[in-house]
C-alpha positions, 0 to 999 in steps of 0.5 A: 717073326718073319716068315721066311724064318718060321721054323717048320719040323714035322709033328711027332704023332707018336710022342703027341699021341703018348702026351695026351694019353697020360693027360687022359689017364690024370684027367679024372682024379683031377679038381676042377682047378687040375683038369684046367691045367691039364686042358692048357697042357692039351691046349699047347700040343694042338697049338703045335699040331696046328702050326705046323701042319698050317706052315706045311700047307702054306709052303705046299701051296706055294709051290705044289711041285717041291718034293718036300712039302707035298710029302709033308701035305701027304702026311697031314692029309693021313694023320690029321684025322688020327690027331683029331681022334686023340683030340676028340678023346680028350674033349670027350672027358671035358664035357663029361667031367663032374667038374663040369659046372666049374669048368664052364665058368672058365671056358664059357657055355659056348665052348661046351656048345661047340665041343658036344656037337663037334664030337657028334660028328666023330667016331674012330671009323671015320679016321680011315674014309677021312684019310681018303677024303684028304687025299682025294682033294689034294689031288684035285688041288693038284691038278688045277695047279698042274694046268700049263696052257699055251696062250698069246705065246706063254705058258700059262696056269689057270689063275694068269688065263684069268686076267685074258678072260677079262680083255676088252677084245671080245674075240680075246676074251673067247679065247682064253674061255675056250682054252679054260673049258679044254683044260677042264674037257681034257680033265673030265674024266678024272674031275668026275671020277674024283668028285664020284669018289669024293661024294661016296666016301662023305656019304659014307662017313655020314652013314657010319655015325647013323645019318640018312646021308652026308648031310647032318655030318656036313652041318655039324663039319661047318660048326652050324650050331644056331640054324639048319637046311629049312632055314638056308632053304628059305634064303636060297628061296628068297634070293630066287624071288628077289635078287635074281631079278636084280641080276637080270637088270644088271645083265642088261646094263652091262649088255647096253654098256658094251654095245651088245644085243646079247650077254654071252658066257664070256662077257660074264666079267665084262663091264665097260667096253674099254675094260674093266677098271684095273689096279695102277702100280706095281704089287709092290706100289700096291701094298704100300698104298695097302699100307696107307688105306689101313694106316688111315682107316683105324687104329687096329687096321695100321697096327695089324698092315704094319704086322703083315708087311714086316713079317712077310705074311703075304705071298701074292703073286701068281708063278708055276707050280703055286696053288689056285685061288687065295685064302687066308691062314692062321700059323697059331704058334706064332700068332701070325695071320698068312694072306695067300692069292694069285695076282693077275692084274685085274681087280681082283688083286685089289679084292685080295687086300680088302677081302683077305685081310679081313679075314687076316684082320679078324685072326690078328684081333683073335690073339686077344682071346684067351682061349684057343677053341674060341679065337676062331669065327664059325665060317659064316661069321669069318666071311662076314670080316671079309666081305665087309671090309671090301666095302669099308676100303671103298673111300681108299679105292682113288689110290689103287685105281685113280680116275677108274675108282668109280667105276671099281666101286660099281663093278664091286657092288654089283659083283657082289649082287651077282654073286648071290645067285651063284653062290645059293645055287652051288649050295642047292647043288650040293644039297642035292648031290649029298641027298642023292649020293647015287647020282652019276656024273652025267646026272650032276651036270644035268642038274647043274643045268637046272639050277642055272635056269633058275639062278642065272636064267640069261647065262648063254655058253654059246658054242662051249659044249663041255660048259653048256651041258653042266661042266661048270661047277667044276672049276669051283674048287669048295666043291670038292675040298669044302663040302657045303662052304659056298653057302656062308659067302652068302650069309656074309655077303647079306651081312656085308651089304647091309653094312654097306646101306648103314655106312650110308648115314653112318660110316664111324658108327657101322665100322665101329659095330663091325670091329666089335663083331670082329673081336668077338671070335667064336664066343657067339653063334651067328644068329646071336652075334647078329642080334648084338649087332645093327645086322638083321638075320638074313633068314628072315622071309623079308629080309631080302626084300628090303636089301634088295630095295635099297641095293637097287637104290645105291646101284642106280646112283653109282652107275650115274656116278660112272657116267 
């Protein structure tokens, strides 16, 4: 069904409450087969909730000014924790069932392991603080979407301003960055207050469950079922040791190519003096090229892109009132992924056709998994799908960039490496914040400045006082809306870079492995999934040293192709 035809109707929570309570009452007296039938009845209710919630969220983010969907978004902010409570009442019966051994034969041990983990992260007392957390996150999202920035004779939102931040004219870039900083500086008090409240409410939730702080609950919420803070600390330290030096060399190469003695923050995204490669053609032409690319890549991707385009499952043009960023959301009742983005005429537009489509393809393939809770991968695995797709589609980049495709491929590979220190910095920042929730807004900004000296030692903010004093992180929506998520991108980027190295010798073999990995959905945890694939775990001490050596060789070769 086309997205415009998908019917939205506010989920009836009270009706669902009565139905789930009735299911729970029947559960104890049912045999194993009867309990599985009750599970199917519950799953249908859960699917209806997730479908209506997804439709409301997508339509709200498409235009945050629409009063109806703004109200519906508020409804789910308030009532999602209530529905989670009802769902967990049922799940608790499942894990404690006297017929559990028989249920496991049907649902699998991983279903029960994941469910028990989630149950550890919930208590009825969390409903009210979860509602406050949702409302604060929505307030942040709407604040950023409200930006109206006068620049170049136009009124722009933050996504549209981003195109000017990649202008080949250095003064235009500098002016655009200044405008962005002015927006954040003018809202500094609100941004500080929102995050201070978010940290406080998350700390409160962690302590309500008996944890020392929010971090253990945050790990549960991220479904981290096979590694913990110690493994991530090893990963971050190895990125500092082995990847930061490569990034310093990339920045030296960029400065030389741009003819500059020194890079400043407003040179951050620039690689070529005449400007970075930009996609050719209209958005419509880009999508037709995307159709061709995915048709040629494989049978699975050809079927997938046809489904997406024929059913209006993209909304990618930047416009007033639209929420920032990009995402892929699944609409389970219609078995349809949906891709949301903000095109601004930069190479990032093509990244949407690869990154978000990697997520969407996984969701599309996951429809074949019978058990609803196992269709979606954990967040760390899901980002492997998206970031790896960015590399698998390299050979079709000429469709989008013409004779600048080699430059784009070099830029993209370099940016993949440059991202790793930044992503790890975001994660270490959050670990410090939630370990010390008493920090003041000034303390948090000072922390960011210190971490930047370790992860991005050559960053210089020149005369941008707000960003120089540690305000950069406030533009990173994940820190506000999705706590502890960001390291999943680093784990996935490390895996995607492995696929890129494997493609050098055997593209078809790497692609086959990728498709098999993607089809497994959430049935296997990350470390076991990597063991079954051609990928090494990024938590090992030698991993990043080996990756850095291989990536460094590819980087030099790609740079030579641009010259």
